[in-house]
N, C-alpha and C positions, 0 to 999 in steps of 0.2 A: 076375548072370554068376556064379559062386560058381566060385573059383580053389583048388583045393586046396596047401598049405604041406608041401613034401617037403624034406626035411631034418633031419638033426640037429641041434640049440643048439651052437653054441659058447663054449665055457666062458669067463666071464672071465676069468680066468687066462693061458689060451691067447692070448684079445684082447689085455692088458696086455705079454705078453712083447716086443713090436717097440716099445712106446712105452719101457717100461723100457730098451731097447738105444738108444734116441735116433732112433729113425726112425719116422715114422708110414706106415703103407701104405695108399695109395690106388686103387681102380678106377675105370676110365671103361667103364660101360658104355654101348653104344651099338649101332648095326645094322652091318652089313656085306653082307647079303643081304637078298632081297628089295625089299619098294615103297619100303625106305625107306635104301637099301643106302649112300646118297651121305652117309647119316649119319657114317659111320668119321671119315674127315678133317673136317669141318662139326664134329661135336660135340668132337672131341677136340681140335682146332684152338682150339674158342672155352675150353674150359676150359685147355688149357695157356697161353692168351694172358694168361689170368690169372695164372698160376703164374710168367709170365714178370715181367709186369710188377709185381706187389706180392708174390712169394717166391723172387726172383733165380734163375730157371730159367733154361735155356739151350737156346734151342729146336735141334735138329739138323738140321733142313732144312726152313727156309720155305716148300718148295713141297708138303711132305708132311707134315702134323703127325702121324699114327700112326707117323712114323718114333722118336717119342718126342722127350722132351728131359732135360736131368741140372740137378744143382745148386740143386733147388728145399731152401727150407727155410723155416720158420715156429714162431714159438713155441721158438726155438732146437732145434729138432730136424731131422732131415733130413724132405723126403717124397719116398717112393720109390713110382711108378706101376710099380707089381707086373704090373700088366695091363690089356688095353683088350677088353670083351666083344664078342664078333663075334653079334650076335641077327640074327633074320630077320622080327621082328615079332609073334613067336606065342610065347604061353607055352611051349609043350614046351622051345624053345629058350632060352627066357630063365631057364627052369626049369635047366637043365644048363651056364647060362654064370655066371649068379648062384655059383649050387654052388662053381664051380669058381674065381671070383674070390675069394668071401666065405671059404670052404671051404679048399678044397686050397693056394688061394696065400695065404690068409687077410689080404684088408684088412681094414682096421679101416673104412674108408670107403667108399661109392660115390659117384660121380658120374654118375645117368643113373636110370633107363632113358630110352631115347627114344621109344618110342610107348608106345600107351594100354593094351593087354590085357599089355603087358608091367611096368609099373608097378604095376596092379593084385596080379598074383602078386608084386612087389617088396614091396609095402606089405602083404601077408599075411606073406611071408619075414621083413617087418623085427617083427614080431609076437613074432618065435619067435626073433629075436636083437638081446634088448633092447640088447648092449653095443656093435651095429654103428652105425655112423650113415649114411643113405640120404639124398641131394639130389637131388633128381629133375632129372633133365638139361633133358628140355624133353615130357617125356611131357604128354600135355592131357586123358587120363580124370578124369573127376570122384571116384571112387570115393576112390582111395589119400589124400588129406585131408577127405574129409568124410564117407563111410561109415564107412572104414577106419578111417583117421588115427592109428594110434601115434605115439606121441611121439618115435622117433627118425626120423622123416621128416621132410623139410622141403622146401617148393616155394617158390622167389621167383621166380615168374612165375605166370601166370594158366591157370587151365585151358581147355578146346577154347569150353565156352561163355560165360565170362568175353570170349573174344577176338572174339565175335562181339555182344559189346552193343554196341548201336545199328543193327546190320546191318538187322532189322526196321523200327523207325522209318524207315529211310533210304527200305526199300521201298515203305512205305505210301506215305508225303510225296512223295517225289522219284519213284520208278515208280508212284503211284497204285495199285499192287497192295491188293485185297481179298481173292481166293484166291489161294493156292500151294501146288504141288507139291513134296516133296522126296525126292531121292537122296540116301544117305548109305550108305559103306560100315558092312558089318554086323559092327562091332565097338566096343569101348569109347570106343574116340577119335571115331569119325562117328557113335555115337548121341549122345555128350555137348556137339562140336560143333554137328550138327544144334538140339541141345535148348536152346543160348542164341538161335539162331533163332527158334527157336517159341516160345519164352518170349517173345522180345523183340516180334516182328512179333502174335501173341496179344495180348499185354498192351494194345497200343493199339488193338486192334480188328479184327484179321486174322484168318481163316479157312485151317486145312491142310486140304486135301480128301485128300490122297495120301501115305503113307509108304512108299519101293522101297530093299528093301537090297540090293544085289549083296554078294557076302561080297568080303574083302578078297582083292587077288593076282585077282581074274579076269580072264579074258582075253577073252570074249567078254561085250560089254557089252549086245548088241542084244536078248534075252529080256526084260533090266530096264528100259532104255529102253522098251520098249512096255507096261510096267506103267504109266507114267504116263501121266495124262490128256494130252491133246492139247492145241496151244498153247490152242486155239479155248475149251477151258474151263476155263483159268486163266489167271490175270494173270500167270504168272510161274513158274520154278521156284529153289529154292536147292539147290548143289549141292555137295554134301559127299563127292566120291569124289578121294582123294589119294594121294599118290606118282606112280606108273607106270601109273595108272588113270586121271589126270585127261582127259587126250588121247582115248587111246579110246575112253572114256564119252561123249565130247561130240561123237567122230565117229561115234559109235552114233546118237546124239539127232541128227547132222544128216544123215545117212543115212537115216532114216527118219521127219523131219519139216520136212525144208529148210534153208536158210541159216541160222545162228546168228544170232538177234536179241539184239542185248548188253542190250538194256532187258527181255527178258523170263530173264534170268538172272543169275543173284547166286551169287559161288563163293565159299566158304570160301578158306581162307588157300593154299590149292592155286592157285589161281588165279595168285597173283602170286608165289609165291615157287619157288626149286627150278628156276630154269629155264625155267618158264611162261613167263616175259617172252618169250620166246624160241619158242615151242610154241603157248600155248593162247593167250596175250593177243592178240595179230594176230586173231586171229579172231571175238574178243569187244571189243575196242576199246569204249571207253564204259559196261563193264557196271561195276559198283560190286561191292566185292569184303570181308568178313569182316576182322578184322586179327589182329595177332600177337603182340599187345603190344608189336610196335618201330613206330617212323613214320620209313617212309623218306624223305630229303627233308627231314626236321624239324629246324628251322635253331634250334638251343640249344647253347649252351656245354658241355652233359654230353654232348651226342650228338657234337660234332663231336670231342670230346675222345677219349672211346671209337673212333670211327672210326679215328682216329691210331694210337689202340697195337693194333686191328688189324693198319691197314698195314703196321705197323711191323714185326711180329711174323710175319703170314699174308698178305700184300698181296694175293692170290688170292682170298682167302674174302671172300663179302658181309655185311658187319659188318651188316647193317641186316636178314637173316636171323634169325629168330627162334630156328633149331637151333643157330647158330653165339652169339646173344647171349645164351641160356637158359643154357648150359654154362659161357660165361665169368664169368655173375652166381653159378651155383650153385656155381662154382671161388672165387670171389673171397669170396661168403662164408664158406666154409671156412678160406680165410687172415686172415679176419680173428677167427673164431673161435680159430684153433689159435695166433695172435699173445695171445690174449686170456688164453688158459689154460697157457700155459704148452706147448703141444704136445701135453698129457694126451689119451686117449681115453675112449670108452664114455660113462659119464652125465655126466661133467663137460666133455667136449664139445659133448654135448647141450643142455648150458644155458649154456654159452659162445654158441653158433650167436646171430648177431644177430637180432636181432625186428624190426629194420629195415635197409636197406642205400640208398644213393643211386646209383642207375641210369641209365643214360644215357637212356632215353626217358622217365622220371617226371617230372610236370611240378607235378602237386598237392601240395599239403604242402611247399614246399619243395625238391621234389626228391625226398622220401625216400616211400618205398615200405614199407611195415607190413605184417607177418604178424599175420592172425588169430589166435584161442586154437587152431586146429587145425594151427598152423605153415604155412598157405598164405596167398599173395602177395596183397594188395590191390592192383590194377594197373591205371594209366592206360590204356584203350583207345584205339586210331585206328581208325575206319574208313574203306578206301581206293576210291579209281578208277582203272581203267585207261586209261591219257591218252596218246594218240599225239604224239608230240615232234617238235620243229619236222623231225630228221633223218628221221622216219618210225619210230623205235621206239616201241611200246608200253612206257609202265613203269607203276608202281603209285604213285598220289600219294595222302597222307592228305588227307584231304577232312572228316574230321571228330576230335571229342576228348571223349570220357567221362572221367570222372574218377573216380577211385577206385572201379574194380567189385571188388563184393565176390563171394566164392562162391556165396552165400545168391541172388543177384540178389533184394537185401532182405526173403529170407525166402522166396521160391518154392521156393528148393531145401533143405531140412532134411537133418539127420544121419539123422532116423527115416523118411524119404520113400525109395521106391527110386530106384538108380542109374537116368541117361539108359540107356533101352533101346529097346526099336521103339514102345513103346505111351508110354512115360515121359521127357518132361513131358506133361502134356492141355494143351490148348489153352484158355486162359484168361485172361479179359480182367483186367489189375492195375494199379496204377500204379507205374512203377518210380522210382527217384531222379533217374534222366537223363534221364527222358520230357519231353520237349518243352524242352529244355536241351541238346540236344549243341550245342557251338560249330562252326562253320565253321572251314577247314583253310585258309589261301590262301599257296602259294607256300612252306610250311613253316613258317607262320607263325602261331598261335593267335588266334585273334580275336574280338571278344564277340559278333559276331554269331550266331545260332543258326539250325538247318537247319531250312526250313520244306518 
C-alpha cells in the first residue's frame, strides 16, 4: 500500500526552540472516531499513567484520561502535552491530525498512532521530519518498522503478525485443523494480523483455502460471510474483523450458517478485548484467541506491579488491554530517554531512546524486551482461550507462552519482501523457532509442559 507523505519539513531550528525554553512538547495521537473511538481514553490513559508514575505528572480526572494532566517533568525539562490526535483509523484524517500536532502545535515527539494505516502514513511522514521523534502507540501494521523503518520511529511492542505467533500451531494441534479460511479487515492491520496466523499455520503444515476482505467499518457483513466456504468444507475460520465490526460480522455468519461452533472459530485479539468479553465471548466460549502482547491473569511480580500502577491513576481502565499497555510502555520509554539525555530532542533524543525496557508481560531474558536493528520490539507472546468462569462470565485466559517473537518470524518476513496484503504472505511450510516449544500456561503460571 502506497501512502503519500504530505507536508513541509519542519526545520531543526524551530524544533529546538521548545527545548531551549525548557519545554519538551509531546502529542498523543489516537482515535476518537470510527471503529476504535474507545482509544481516545484508553491510549491517553496508558501514556499518562506512565507520565504520572515516572515523570511526576498529576492526573486531572481519574475517570477521564483525555482531561489531561499537569506537572510532567523529565530530564530537567517540563513535558507539555500540546494536543491529542482525534483520528478515525483512516489515512486522510491521520494526515490532518499529524500535521496539526507536529506542525501547527509544533510537537517534538508523538506517542501514537493507534491504527495500522495511520502508522504507515506516520512512518512515511517521519522520514521527511527527521528531527521529530515518533513512538508508535499500539498500531500493529508491519510496514512502519520493517519495510519503511525510519530511524526516528520506535515501537516497544509487537506488530499484528507477532501477536498471533503460536496461533496456527494451536489450531493445528489442539483443534486438528488442516484446512482454514480467513476473513480479515481490508487494511494494513487486518492483513498483518492475518499474516501471523497464515505464517504459523502453514509453517506446521496447514492450508489456507480462502481469504475474504470486508472493508474497515463495513455495516453489512452478509455478502462477505457468503464468500467464505461453508463449515463442511473447512476445519475452521480465523476471524480478523475488529473494533465495532467483530460482533456484527459473527452475527452475519450465524445467520448464514447456524449456531457458532467455538471449535471452528479462532479469533485475533478482537475476540478477547475492548468489551468483547461481554458481547462476543459468551457466544464462542471455548474458542482460542490470538494474543496482544499482554497476558491477562499472568501471575508475575512485574505484571502485578504494573496493574497496581494503572489502578492507582486510572482505576476504570483495563490494564491487561494492549491499547492501554502499549501506550504506557511508549511513554515510559520516552521518559527514560529524556532523563538520560537531559531533556534534549531531535537526534539526541533518538540516540537516547532505550534499546531495551522491562515491561510488565515480558518474561524471557530476565524480563527484558529488546529492540531489533529497526527499533522494533522483540516480544513474548501469549495465546489465549475464552473460558467460562464459575460465575458464568467468559474471560480470556492465557494458555500458552511463546518467547522472544521477532518481527521477521525467523526470516519469513524481510524488509525486501512486500508488506502483508491480500496475497502476502504465501502459504509455505517452514520451521519456526517456537514450533513444538510453546509452553503451557495454567492458572497464570508458565509451566514446563509444551502444547501437544
